[in-house]
TIRO-2110 file (N, C-alpha, C; in Angstrom, 1 decimal):
// TIRO-2110
-1.6, -102.8, 22.3, N, 1, A
-2.6, -101.5, 22.4, CA, 1, A
-2.1, -100.9, 23.9, C, 1, A
-1.8, -101.4, 24.9, N, 2, A
-1.6, -101.4, 26.2, CA, 2, A
0.1, -100.4, 26.1, C, 2, A
0.9, -101.2, 25.0, N, 3, A
2.5, -100.6, 25.2, CA, 3, A
2.1, -99.4, 24.1, C, 3, A
1.4, -99.3, 23.4, N, 4, A
1.0, -97.9, 22.8, CA, 4, A
0.6, -97.0, 23.6, C, 4, A
-0.3, -97.4, 24.4, N, 5, A
-1.2, -96.0, 25.4, CA, 5, A
0.3, -95.9, 26.3, C, 5, A
1.4, -96.7, 26.7, N, 6, A
2.2, -96.5, 27.8, CA, 6, A
3.4, -95.4, 26.6, C, 6, A
3.2, -95.9, 25.8, N, 7, A
4.6, -95.2, 24.8, CA, 7, A
4.4, -93.4, 24.7, C, 7, A
3.1, -93.5, 24.8, N, 8, A
2.1, -91.8, 24.4, CA, 8, A
2.2, -91.2, 25.4, C, 8, A
2.4, -91.6, 26.9, N, 9, A
2.5, -90.9, 28.1, CA, 9, A
4.0, -90.8, 28.6, C, 9, A
4.9, -91.7, 28.0, N, 10, A
6.0, -91.9, 28.7, CA, 10, A
6.7, -90.5, 28.4, C, 10, A
7.7, -89.6, 29.7, N, 11, A
8.3, -89.0, 29.3, CA, 11, A
9.7, -89.0, 28.3, C, 11, A
10.1, -88.3, 27.5, N, 12, A
11.6, -88.6, 26.8, CA, 12, A
12.6, -88.7, 27.9, C, 12, A
12.4, -88.4, 29.0, N, 13, A
13.9, -88.7, 30.1, CA, 13, A
13.7, -89.7, 30.7, C, 13, A
12.2, -90.4, 30.7, N, 14, A
11.8, -91.9, 31.5, CA, 14, A
12.5, -93.2, 30.7, C, 14, A
13.9, -92.9, 31.2, N, 15, A
14.5, -94.1, 30.2, CA, 15, A
14.2, -95.4, 31.0, C, 15, A
13.7, -95.7, 31.7, N, 16, A
13.5, -97.2, 32.6, CA, 16, A
12.4, -97.7, 31.6, C, 16, A
11.0, -96.7, 31.9, N, 17, A
9.9, -96.8, 31.1, CA, 17, A
10.0, -97.0, 29.8, C, 17, A
10.6, -96.3, 29.2, N, 18, A
10.8, -95.9, 27.6, CA, 18, A
11.4, -97.6, 27.4, C, 18, A
12.2, -98.0, 28.3, N, 19, A
13.5, -99.0, 27.3, CA, 19, A
12.7, -100.4, 27.8, C, 19, A
11.6, -100.5, 28.6, N, 20, A
10.5, -101.5, 29.2, CA, 20, A
9.6, -101.1, 27.4, C, 20, A
9.1, -100.6, 27.4, N, 21, A
8.5, -100.2, 25.6, CA, 21, A
9.1, -100.8, 25.0, C, 21, A
10.3, -100.8, 24.7, N, 22, A
11.2, -101.2, 23.3, CA, 22, A
11.0, -102.6, 23.9, C, 22, A
11.9, -103.2, 24.9, N, 23, A
11.9, -104.4, 25.1, CA, 23, A
10.5, -105.2, 24.5, C, 23, A
9.2, -104.8, 25.1, N, 24, A
8.0, -105.4, 25.1, CA, 24, A
7.7, -105.5, 23.3, C, 24, A
7.4, -104.4, 22.6, N, 25, A
8.2, -104.3, 21.1, CA, 25, A
8.9, -105.6, 20.3, C, 25, A
10.0, -106.0, 20.9, N, 26, A
10.9, -106.8, 20.5, CA, 26, A
9.9, -108.2, 20.8, C, 26, A
9.8, -108.3, 22.0, N, 27, A
9.0, -109.5, 22.1, CA, 27, A
7.8, -109.9, 21.5, C, 27, A
6.9, -108.9, 21.5, N, 28, A
6.1, -108.9, 20.3, CA, 28, A
6.5, -109.3, 18.7, C, 28, A
7.7, -109.0, 18.7, N, 29, A
8.2, -109.4, 17.1, CA, 29, A
8.4, -110.7, 17.1, C, 29, A
9.4, -111.1, 18.2, N, 30, A
9.8, -112.6, 18.3, CA, 30, A
8.2, -113.5, 18.5, C, 30, A
7.3, -113.2, 19.2, N, 31, A
5.8, -114.1, 18.8, CA, 31, A
5.5, -113.8, 17.5, C, 31, A
5.9, -112.9, 16.8, N, 32, A
5.2, -112.6, 15.5, CA, 32, A
5.8, -113.5, 14.4, C, 32, A
7.2, -114.0, 15.0, N, 33, A
7.6, -114.7, 14.3, CA, 33, A
9.3, -114.3, 13.4, C, 33, A
9.7, -112.9, 13.9, N, 34, A
10.8, -112.5, 13.6, CA, 34, A
12.2, -113.3, 13.5, C, 34, A
13.0, -113.3, 13.0, N, 35, A
14.1, -114.1, 13.0, CA, 35, A
15.0, -113.8, 14.7, C, 35, A
15.6, -114.4, 15.0, N, 36, A
16.1, -114.4, 16.5, CA, 36, A
17.1, -113.2, 16.3, C, 36, A
18.3, -113.4, 15.3, N, 37, A
18.6, -112.4, 15.2, CA, 37, A
18.0, -111.0, 15.0, C, 37, A
17.2, -110.9, 14.2, N, 38, A
16.4, -109.4, 14.4, CA, 38, A
16.2, -109.1, 16.3, C, 38, A
15.6, -109.9, 16.3, N, 39, A
14.9, -109.9, 17.7, CA, 39, A
16.1, -109.7, 18.4, C, 39, A
17.2, -109.8, 18.7, N, 40, A
18.6, -109.8, 19.5, CA, 40, A
18.8, -108.3, 19.0, C, 40, A
19.2, -107.7, 18.2, N, 41, A
19.5, -106.8, 17.7, CA, 41, A
18.5, -105.4, 18.6, C, 41, A
17.2, -105.9, 18.2, N, 42, A
16.1, -105.3, 19.2, CA, 42, A
16.6, -105.1, 20.9, C, 42, A
16.7, -106.2, 21.2, N, 43, A
16.8, -106.3, 22.5, CA, 43, A
18.1, -105.6, 23.0, C, 43, A
18.9, -106.0, 22.2, N, 44, A
20.3, -105.1, 22.9, CA, 44, A
20.2, -103.7, 22.8, C, 44, A
19.3, -103.2, 21.8, N, 45, A
19.3, -101.7, 21.8, CA, 45, A
18.8, -101.1, 22.9, C, 45, A
17.8, -102.2, 23.2, N, 46, A
16.8, -101.6, 24.5, CA, 46, A
17.4, -101.9, 25.7, C, 46, A
18.6, -102.7, 26.2, N, 47, A
19.5, -103.0, 26.9, CA, 47, A
20.5, -101.6, 26.8, C, 47, A
21.2, -101.5, 26.0, N, 48, A
22.0, -100.1, 25.5, CA, 48, A
21.8, -98.6, 26.0, C, 48, A
19.8, -98.8, 26.4, N, 49, A
19.7, -97.2, 26.4, CA, 49, A
20.1, -97.1, 28.6, C, 49, A
20.1, -98.1, 28.8, N, 50, A
21.0, -98.2, 30.3, CA, 50, A
22.2, -98.7, 30.1, C, 50, A
22.7, -99.4, 29.5, N, 51, A
23.8, -100.2, 29.7, CA, 51, A
24.9, -99.6, 27.8, C, 51, A
24.6, -98.3, 27.9, N, 52, A
25.2, -97.6, 26.6, CA, 52, A
26.9, -98.3, 26.4, C, 52, A
27.3, -99.1, 27.3, N, 53, A
28.9, -99.5, 27.0, CA, 53, A
28.7, -101.2, 26.6, C, 53, A
27.3, -101.5, 26.6, N, 54, A
27.3, -102.8, 26.2, CA, 54, A
27.5, -103.0, 24.5, C, 54, A
28.4, -104.3, 24.7, N, 55, A
28.8, -104.7, 23.2, CA, 55, A
27.9, -105.5, 22.4, C, 55, A
27.8, -106.0, 21.7, N, 56, A
26.7, -107.0, 21.2, CA, 56, A
27.3, -107.9, 21.4, C, 56, A
26.7, -109.1, 21.6, N, 57, A
26.9, -110.4, 22.1, CA, 57, A
27.6, -110.3, 23.2, C, 57, A
28.1, -109.2, 24.0, N, 58, A
28.9, -109.5, 25.1, CA, 58, A
28.1, -110.4, 26.1, C, 58, A
29.2, -111.4, 26.5, N, 59, A
28.4, -112.4, 27.3, CA, 59, A
28.5, -112.2, 29.0, C, 59, A
29.5, -111.2, 29.6, N, 60, A
28.9, -110.9, 31.0, CA, 60, A
29.0, -109.4, 30.6, C, 60, A
28.1, -109.3, 32.0, N, 61, A
27.7, -107.5, 31.6, CA, 61, A
28.5, -106.9, 33.0, C, 61, A
29.0, -105.9, 32.8, N, 62, A
29.4, -105.3, 34.1, CA, 62, A
28.5, -104.3, 35.0, C, 62, A
29.0, -104.2, 36.2, N, 63, A
28.2, -103.6, 36.7, CA, 63, A
26.6, -104.0, 37.2, C, 63, A
26.0, -103.1, 38.0, N, 64, A
24.6, -103.8, 38.9, CA, 64, A
23.7, -103.9, 37.8, C, 64, A
22.7, -104.9, 37.7, N, 65, A
21.5, -104.7, 36.8, CA, 65, A
19.9, -104.7, 37.6, C, 65, A
19.3, -103.8, 36.8, N, 66, A
18.2, -103.8, 36.8, CA, 66, A
17.3, -105.0, 36.9, C, 66, A
16.1, -104.7, 36.9, N, 67, A
14.9, -106.0, 36.9, CA, 67, A
14.9, -106.1, 35.3, C, 67, A
14.8, -105.0, 34.8, N, 68, A
14.3, -104.9, 33.3, CA, 68, A
15.7, -105.5, 33.1, C, 68, A
16.6, -104.9, 32.9, N, 69, A
17.9, -105.6, 32.4, CA, 69, A
18.3, -106.7, 32.2, C, 69, A
17.8, -107.9, 33.6, N, 70, A
17.6, -108.9, 34.1, CA, 70, A
17.0, -110.2, 33.0, C, 70, A
15.7, -109.1, 32.6, N, 71, A
14.6, -109.9, 31.9, CA, 71, A
15.3, -109.8, 30.2, C, 71, A
15.3, -108.5, 29.9, N, 72, A
16.3, -108.4, 28.7, CA, 72, A
17.8, -109.1, 28.0, C, 72, A
18.2, -109.1, 29.1, N, 73, A
19.4, -110.6, 29.3, CA, 73, A
19.1, -111.6, 29.1, C, 73, A
18.1, -112.1, 29.6, N, 74, A
17.7, -113.5, 29.2, CA, 74, A
17.4, -114.2, 28.3, C, 74, A
16.5, -112.8, 27.9, N, 75, A
15.6, -113.2, 26.3, CA, 75, A
16.3, -113.0, 25.3, C, 75, A
17.5, -111.6, 25.3, N, 76, A
18.6, -112.3, 24.6, CA, 76, A
19.4, -113.5, 24.5, C, 76, A
19.8, -114.3, 25.4, N, 77, A
20.2, -115.4, 25.5, CA, 77, A
19.0, -116.4, 24.9, C, 77, A
17.7, -116.5, 25.1, N, 78, A
16.9, -117.6, 24.7, CA, 78, A
17.0, -117.2, 23.2, C, 78, A
17.3, -116.1, 22.9, N, 79, A
17.2, -116.0, 21.1, CA, 79, A
18.4, -116.5, 20.7, C, 79, A
19.7, -116.5, 21.4, N, 80, A
20.7, -117.1, 20.9, CA, 80, A
20.7, -118.5, 20.6, C, 80, A
20.0, -119.3, 21.8, N, 81, A
19.6, -120.7, 21.7, CA, 81, A
18.6, -120.8, 20.3, C, 81, A
17.8, -120.0, 20.1, N, 82, A
16.9, -120.4, 18.9, CA, 82, A
17.5, -120.1, 17.9, C, 82, A
18.7, -119.3, 17.8, N, 83, A
19.5, -119.5, 16.5, CA, 83, A
20.4, -120.8, 16.0, C, 83, A
20.6, -121.2, 17.2, N, 84, A
21.3, -122.4, 17.2, CA, 84, A
22.7, -122.1, 18.0, C, 84, A
23.1, -121.0, 18.7, N, 85, A
24.1, -121.2, 19.2, CA, 85, A
23.7, -121.3, 20.9, C, 85, A
24.1, -122.6, 21.3, N, 86, A
23.3, -123.0, 22.4, CA, 86, A
24.7, -122.4, 23.5, C, 86, A
26.1, -122.7, 22.7, N, 87, A
27.1, -122.1, 23.6, CA, 87, A
27.0, -120.7, 24.2, C, 87, A
26.8, -119.7, 23.6, N, 88, A
26.4, -118.3, 24.1, CA, 88, A
25.6, -118.1, 24.9, C, 88, A
24.4, -118.9, 24.8, N, 89, A
23.1, -118.8, 25.5, CA, 89, A
23.3, -119.0, 26.5, C, 89, A
23.7, -120.1, 26.7, N, 90, A
24.1, -120.7, 28.0, CA, 90, A
25.6, -120.2, 29.2, C, 90, A
26.1, -119.8, 27.9, N, 91, A
27.2, -118.4, 28.6, CA, 91, A
26.2, -117.1, 29.5, C, 91, A
25.5, -116.9, 28.6, N, 92, A
24.8, -115.7, 29.1, CA, 92, A
24.4, -116.1, 30.5, C, 92, A
23.4, -117.2, 30.3, N, 93, A
22.5, -117.4, 31.6, CA, 93, A
23.4, -118.0, 32.6, C, 93, A
24.3, -118.9, 32.6, N, 94, A
25.0, -119.1, 33.6, CA, 94, A
25.4, -117.3, 34.2, C, 94, A
25.7, -116.5, 33.6, N, 95, A
26.3, -115.3, 33.8, CA, 95, A
25.2, -114.5, 34.8, C, 95, A
24.0, -114.6, 34.0, N, 96, A
23.1, -114.2, 35.0, CA, 96, A
22.7, -114.8, 36.3, C, 96, A
23.0, -116.1, 36.3, N, 97, A
22.4, -116.9, 37.2, CA, 97, A
23.2, -116.5, 38.3, C, 97, A
25.0, -116.5, 37.9, N, 98, A
25.8, -116.4, 39.1, CA, 98, A
25.7, -114.9, 40.2, C, 98, A
25.0, -113.9, 39.1, N, 99, A
24.9, -112.5, 39.5, CA, 99, A
24.0, -112.4, 40.3, C, 99, A
22.6, -113.3, 40.1, N, 100, A
21.4, -113.2, 41.1, CA, 100, A
21.4, -114.2, 42.5, C, 100, A
22.7, -114.8, 42.2, N, 101, A
23.3, -115.4, 43.4, CA, 101, A
24.6, -114.7, 44.5, C, 101, A
24.8, -113.7, 43.7, N, 102, A
26.2, -113.5, 44.4, CA, 102, A
26.0, -111.8, 45.1, C, 102, A
24.2, -111.1, 44.4, N, 103, A
24.1, -110.0, 44.7, CA, 103, A
23.0, -110.0, 45.3, C, 103, A
22.9, -108.6, 46.0, N, 104, A
21.4, -108.3, 47.2, CA, 104, A
20.6, -108.0, 46.0, C, 104, A
19.4, -109.0, 46.1, N, 105, A
17.9, -108.5, 44.9, CA, 105, A
16.6, -108.1, 46.3, C, 105, A
16.1, -107.9, 45.9, N, 106, A
14.4, -108.1, 46.6, CA, 106, A
14.1, -109.5, 46.4, C, 106, A
14.1, -110.0, 47.3, N, 107, A
14.1, -111.7, 47.8, CA, 107, A
12.8, -111.9, 46.8, C, 107, A
11.6, -111.1, 46.6, N, 108, A
10.2, -111.4, 45.5, CA, 108, A
11.1, -111.7, 44.1, C, 108, A
11.5, -110.9, 43.9, N, 109, A
11.8, -110.7, 42.6, CA, 109, A
13.2, -111.8, 42.3, C, 109, A
14.1, -111.4, 43.1, N, 110, A
14.9, -113.3, 42.9, CA, 110, A
14.3, -114.5, 42.6, C, 110, A
13.5, -114.7, 43.3, N, 111, A
12.9, -116.0, 43.5, CA, 111, A
12.0, -115.7, 42.2, C, 111, A
11.3, -115.0, 41.5, N, 112, A
10.7, -114.9, 39.9, CA, 112, A
11.7, -115.2, 38.6, C, 112, A
12.7, -114.5, 39.3, N, 113, A
13.6, -114.3, 37.9, CA, 113, A
14.6, -115.6, 37.8, C, 113, A
15.1, -115.6, 39.4, N, 114, A
16.3, -116.8, 39.4, CA, 114, A
15.4, -117.9, 38.7, C, 114, A
13.8, -118.3, 39.5, N, 115, A
13.4, -120.0, 38.6, CA, 115, A
13.3, -120.0, 37.1, C, 115, A
13.3, -118.9, 36.3, N, 116, A
13.3, -118.3, 35.5, CA, 116, A
14.6, -118.8, 34.1, C, 116, A
15.5, -118.4, 35.3, N, 117, A
17.3, -118.3, 34.6, CA, 117, A
17.3, -120.1, 34.5, C, 117, A
16.9, -120.4, 35.8, N, 118, A
17.3, -121.7, 35.5, CA, 118, A
16.8, -122.8, 35.0, C, 118, A
15.5, -122.3, 34.8, N, 119, A
14.6, -123.4, 33.8, CA, 119, A
14.8, -122.9, 32.5, C, 119, A
15.7, -122.0, 31.9, N, 120, A
15.9, -121.7, 30.7, CA, 120, A
17.4, -122.4, 30.3, C, 120, A
18.2, -122.5, 31.5, N, 121, A
19.6, -123.3, 31.2, CA, 121, A
18.9, -124.7, 31.0, C, 121, A
18.0, -125.2, 32.2, N, 122, A
17.7, -126.6, 31.8, CA, 122, A
17.3, -127.4, 30.6, C, 122, A
16.5, -126.3, 29.7, N, 123, A
15.9, -126.1, 28.5, CA, 123, A
17.1, -126.9, 27.4, C, 123, A
18.4, -125.4, 27.5, N, 124, A
19.1, -125.9, 26.6, CA, 124, A
20.0, -126.7, 26.9, C, 124, A
20.2, -127.5, 28.3, N, 125, A
21.3, -128.5, 28.9, CA, 125, A
20.5, -129.8, 28.0, C, 125, A
18.9, -129.8, 28.0, N, 126, A
18.7, -131.1, 27.5, CA, 126, A
19.0, -131.2, 26.1, C, 126, A
18.8, -130.0, 25.6, N, 127, A
19.0, -129.9, 23.8, CA, 127, A
20.1, -130.5, 24.1, C, 127, A
21.3, -129.9, 24.3, N, 128, A
22.5, -130.6, 24.4, CA, 128, A
23.2, -131.7, 24.9, C, 128, A
22.1, -132.8, 25.5, N, 129, A
22.2, -133.7, 26.0, CA, 129, A
23.4, -133.7, 27.4, C, 129, A
23.1, -132.8, 27.9, N, 130, A
23.7, -132.4, 29.3, CA, 130, A
23.0, -132.8, 30.3, C, 130, A
22.6, -133.9, 30.3, N, 131, A
21.5, -134.9, 31.2, CA, 131, A
21.5, -134.6, 32.8, C, 131, A
23.0, -134.7, 33.3, N, 132, A
23.1, -134.8, 34.8, CA, 132, A
23.3, -133.3, 34.8, C, 132, A
23.9, -132.5, 34.5, N, 133, A
23.8, -130.9, 34.6, CA, 133, A
22.3, -130.6, 34.5, C, 133, A
21.3, -130.8, 33.8, N, 134, A
20.0, -130.8, 33.5, CA, 134, A
19.5, -131.1, 34.6, C, 134, A
19.5, -132.7, 35.3, N, 135, A
18.8, -132.9, 36.4, CA, 135, A
19.4, -132.2, 37.7, C, 135, A
20.7, -131.5, 37.5, N, 136, A
21.1, -130.7, 39.0, CA, 136, A
20.4, -130.0, 39.0, C, 136, A
20.2, -129.4, 38.0, N, 137, A
19.6, -127.8, 37.6, CA, 137, A
17.8, -127.9, 38.0, C, 137, A
17.3, -128.9, 37.9, N, 138, A
16.0, -129.1, 37.6, CA, 138, A
15.7, -129.3, 39.4, C, 138, A
16.5, -129.9, 39.9, N, 139, A
16.2, -130.3, 41.6, CA, 139, A
16.2, -128.7, 42.6, C, 139, A
17.2, -127.9, 41.6, N, 140, A
17.1, -126.6, 42.1, CA, 140, A
15.9, -125.9, 42.4, C, 140, A
15.4, -126.1, 40.9, N, 141, A
14.0, -125.5, 40.5, CA, 141, A
12.9, -125.9, 41.2, C, 141, A
12.8, -127.4, 41.7, N, 142, A
12.2, -128.1, 42.5, CA, 142, A
11.9, -127.7, 43.5, C, 142, A
13.4, -127.7, 44.1, N, 143, A
13.4, -127.3, 45.9, CA, 143, A
13.1, -126.0, 45.7, C, 143, A
13.6, -124.8, 44.9, N, 144, A
13.4, -123.1, 45.4, CA, 144, A
11.8, -123.3, 44.9, C, 144, A
11.0, -124.1, 44.0, N, 145, A
9.1, -124.0, 43.9, CA, 145, A
8.8, -124.5, 45.4, C, 145, A
9.1, -125.5, 45.8, N, 146, A
8.5, -125.7, 47.1, CA, 146, A
8.6, -124.9, 48.1, C, 146, A
10.1, -124.7, 48.7, N, 147, A
10.6, -123.4, 49.7, CA, 147, A
9.8, -122.1, 49.2, C, 147, A
9.7, -121.5, 48.4, N, 148, A
9.0, -120.1, 48.2, CA, 148, A
7.7, -120.1, 48.1, C, 148, A
7.0, -121.4, 47.9, N, 149, A
5.5, -121.5, 47.1, CA, 149, A
5.3, -120.7, 45.8, C, 149, A
5.9, -120.8, 45.2, N, 150, A
6.0, -120.0, 43.9, CA, 150, A
6.1, -121.5, 42.9, C, 150, A
4.5, -121.9, 42.1, N, 151, A
4.4, -123.3, 41.5, CA, 151, A
4.2, -123.1, 40.0, C, 151, A
4.4, -122.2, 39.3, N, 152, A
4.3, -121.9, 38.1, CA, 152, A
5.1, -122.7, 37.0, C, 152, A
6.6, -123.0, 37.9, N, 153, A
7.4, -123.4, 36.7, CA, 153, A
7.6, -125.0, 37.4, C, 153, A
7.0, -125.3, 38.5, N, 154, A
7.1, -126.5, 39.6, CA, 154, A
6.8, -127.5, 38.5, C, 154, A
6.0, -127.6, 37.9, N, 155, A
5.4, -129.1, 36.6, CA, 155, A
6.6, -128.8, 35.8, C, 155, A
6.8, -127.8, 35.2, N, 156, A
7.9, -127.7, 33.7, CA, 156, A
9.8, -128.6, 34.3, C, 156, A
9.6, -128.2, 35.7, N, 157, A
10.9, -128.6, 36.1, CA, 157, A
10.9, -130.0, 36.6, C, 157, A
9.9, -130.5, 37.1, N, 158, A
9.7, -132.1, 37.1, CA, 158, A
9.7, -132.7, 35.8, C, 158, A
9.1, -132.1, 34.3, N, 159, A
9.0, -132.7, 33.2, CA, 159, A
10.5, -132.5, 32.9, C, 159, A
11.4, -131.8, 33.0, N, 160, A
12.4, -131.9, 32.6, CA, 160, A
13.3, -132.8, 33.0, C, 160, A
13.4, -132.5, 34.1, N, 161, A
13.9, -133.9, 35.0, CA, 161, A
13.5, -135.3, 34.6, C, 161, A
12.4, -135.6, 34.2, N, 162, A
11.9, -136.5, 33.7, CA, 162, A
12.6, -136.7, 32.4, C, 162, A
12.6, -136.1, 31.3, N, 163, A
13.3, -136.0, 30.4, CA, 163, A
14.7, -136.0, 30.2, C, 163, A
15.2, -135.5, 31.4, N, 164, A
16.5, -135.9, 31.4, CA, 164, A
17.1, -137.5, 31.8, C, 164, A
16.3, -138.0, 32.8, N, 165, A
16.5, -139.2, 33.0, CA, 165, A
16.0, -140.4, 32.1, C, 165, A
14.8, -140.1, 31.6, N, 166, A
15.1, -140.6, 29.8, CA, 166, A
16.4, -140.6, 29.1, C, 166, A
16.8, -139.5, 29.2, N, 167, A
17.8, -139.7, 28.6, CA, 167, A
19.1, -140.5, 28.7, C, 167, A
19.5, -140.5, 30.2, N, 168, A
20.2, -141.4, 30.7, CA, 168, A
19.9, -142.6, 30.9, C, 168, A
18.8, -143.1, 30.0, N, 169, A
18.1, -144.3, 30.1, CA, 169, A
17.5, -145.0, 31.2, C, 169, A
17.2, -144.0, 32.3, N, 170, A
16.9, -144.1, 33.8, CA, 170, A
15.3, -144.0, 33.6, C, 170, A
14.6, -145.3, 32.8, N, 171, A
13.4, -145.1, 32.5, CA, 171, A
12.4, -145.3, 34.2, C, 171, A
12.6, -146.1, 34.6, N, 172, A
11.7, -146.0, 35.5, CA, 172, A
11.2, -145.1, 36.4, C, 172, A
12.5, -143.9, 37.0, N, 173, A
13.0, -142.4, 37.9, CA, 173, A
12.3, -141.9, 36.9, C, 173, A
12.4, -142.0, 35.5, N, 174, A
11.6, -140.6, 34.6, CA, 174, A
10.3, -140.8, 34.6, C, 174, A
9.8, -141.7, 34.8, N, 175, A
8.3, -142.1, 34.7, CA, 175, A
7.5, -141.8, 36.0, C, 175, A
8.8, -141.9, 37.1, N, 176, A
7.5, -141.2, 38.5, CA, 176, A
8.0, -139.8, 38.3, C, 176, A
8.9, -138.9, 37.7, N, 177, A
9.0, -137.5, 37.8, CA, 177, A
7.5, -137.1, 36.5, C, 177, A
7.8, -137.8, 35.5, N, 178, A
6.7, -137.6, 34.2, CA, 178, A
4.7, -137.7, 34.9, C, 178, A
5.0, -138.4, 35.8, N, 179, A
3.9, -139.1, 36.1, CA, 179, A
3.6, -137.9, 37.2, C, 179, A
4.3, -137.2, 38.3, N, 180, A
4.3, -136.0, 39.0, CA, 180, A
3.8, -134.9, 38.1, C, 180, A
4.9, -134.5, 37.3, N, 181, A
4.1, -133.2, 36.2, CA, 181, A
3.2, -133.5, 35.8, C, 181, A
2.7, -134.4, 35.2, N, 182, A
1.5, -134.8, 34.6, CA, 182, A
-0.1, -134.3, 35.6, C, 182, A
0.4, -134.9, 36.7, N, 183, A
-0.9, -135.0, 37.5, CA, 183, A
-1.1, -133.5, 38.4, C, 183, A
0.2, -132.9, 38.6, N, 184, A
0.0, -131.4, 38.5, CA, 184, A
-0.5, -130.8, 37.9, C, 184, A
-0.2, -130.6, 36.4, N, 185, A
-1.3, -130.1, 35.9, CA, 185, A
-2.2, -130.4, 35.5, C, 185, A
-2.7, -131.6, 35.6, N, 186, A
-4.1, -132.6, 35.5, CA, 186, A
-4.8, -131.4, 37.0, C, 186, A
-4.2, -131.3, 38.1, N, 187, A
-4.8, -131.0, 39.2, CA, 187, A
-5.1, -129.4, 39.4, C, 187, A
-4.4, -128.8, 37.8, N, 188, A
-4.6, -127.4, 37.8, CA, 188, A
-5.5, -127.2, 36.7, C, 188, A
-5.8, -128.3, 36.1, N, 189, A
-7.2, -128.4, 35.0, CA, 189, A
-6.4, -127.4, 33.9, C, 189, A
-5.0, -127.9, 33.5, N, 190, A
-4.5, -127.4, 32.3, CA, 190, A
-4.3, -128.5, 31.7, C, 190, A
-5.2, -129.0, 31.0, N, 191, A
-5.5, -130.0, 29.9, CA, 191, A
-4.5, -129.6, 28.9, C, 191, A
-4.2, -128.6, 28.1, N, 192, A
-3.5, -128.4, 27.1, CA, 192, A
-2.1, -129.0, 27.3, C, 192, A
-1.5, -128.8, 28.8, N, 193, A
-0.1, -129.1, 29.1, CA, 193, A
-0.4, -130.4, 29.1, C, 193, A
-1.0, -131.2, 29.8, N, 194, A
-1.2, -132.4, 29.8, CA, 194, A
-1.1, -133.4, 28.4, C, 194, A
-2.0, -132.8, 27.2, N, 195, A
-1.6, -133.2, 26.2, CA, 195, A
-0.3, -133.1, 25.5, C, 195, A
0.3, -132.3, 25.6, N, 196, A
1.5, -131.7, 25.0, CA, 196, A
2.3, -132.6, 25.8, C, 196, A
2.8, -132.8, 27.2, N, 197, A
3.4, -133.6, 27.4, CA, 197, A
3.5, -135.1, 27.0, C, 197, A
2.0, -135.7, 26.8, N, 198, A
2.1, -137.0, 26.3, CA, 198, A
2.4, -137.1, 24.6, C, 198, A
1.7, -136.2, 23.9, N, 199, A
2.5, -136.4, 22.8, CA, 199, A
3.7, -136.3, 22.5, C, 199, A
4.9, -134.9, 23.8, N, 200, A
6.0, -134.6, 23.1, CA, 200, A
6.5, -136.0, 23.6, C, 200, A
6.0, -136.8, 24.4, N, 201, A
6.6, -138.0, 25.0, CA, 201, A
6.4, -138.8, 23.9, C, 201, A
5.5, -139.3, 23.4, N, 202, A
5.4, -140.3, 22.1, CA, 202, A
6.3, -139.9, 21.1, C, 202, A
6.1, -138.4, 20.5, N, 203, A
6.8, -137.9, 19.2, CA, 203, A
8.6, -138.1, 19.7, C, 203, A
8.6, -137.5, 20.8, N, 204, A
10.2, -137.7, 20.7, CA, 204, A
10.8, -138.7, 21.3, C, 204, A
10.3, -139.3, 22.4, N, 205, A
10.9, -140.2, 23.0, CA, 205, A
10.4, -141.9, 22.7, C, 205, A
9.2, -142.1, 22.3, N, 206, A
8.4, -143.4, 21.7, CA, 206, A
8.3, -143.6, 22.8, C, 206, A
7.6, -142.9, 23.9, N, 207, A
7.4, -143.3, 25.5, CA, 207, A
5.9, -143.2, 25.3, C, 207, A
5.3, -144.6, 25.5, N, 208, A
3.9, -144.4, 25.4, CA, 208, A
3.0, -145.0, 26.9, C, 208, A
3.8, -145.2, 27.6, N, 209, A
3.0, -146.0, 29.4, CA, 209, A
2.2, -144.3, 29.5, C, 209, A
1.1, -145.2, 30.0, N, 210, A
-0.1, -144.0, 30.5, CA, 210, A
0.6, -143.3, 31.4, C, 210, A
0.1, -142.0, 31.7, N, 211, A
0.8, -141.3, 32.7, CA, 211, A
-0.8, -141.5, 33.9, C, 211, A
END
């Protein structure tokens, strides 16, 4: 409803807000169960509003990126991962990560978006069983979370590091990380994530030790 109201007042020449509306609608369709292929098409259409030379499936975008464009590109990558093309998803996300490390951005925006990109990469690395790389990235995310006092993704990085350690067979170290993530969620009264973690460990990893 909010996006619809915004669309009604956005001027035709207001490209950035129009682009944001198209992006939001694509995400709504994703939430509603639209196929990743269709969502990618919608997201790429939104991206081409400000990057008209962008070609479908392009992995590295030339030129400077706006914050809207970074978010759109990240979501394109995530939908490639959902479609099973983890290699393309990783190539896109590594490119975004490198861009954010080598270009001057507003520090507040860098903190928010950089941590999300690192988290998305760690998720795909876990699926690909590239556990050492996943652990390395999770350590980056953990450190950045503490340094910048942005803790929303902090327990997720702890959990992903625990999953990677389980994948390597290092159960005791994994248990310590998983305990930390559980207790952070517990301290935040996030019972849903606590329950999800316990259920996932039991179903995916046959891990039944109490946290």
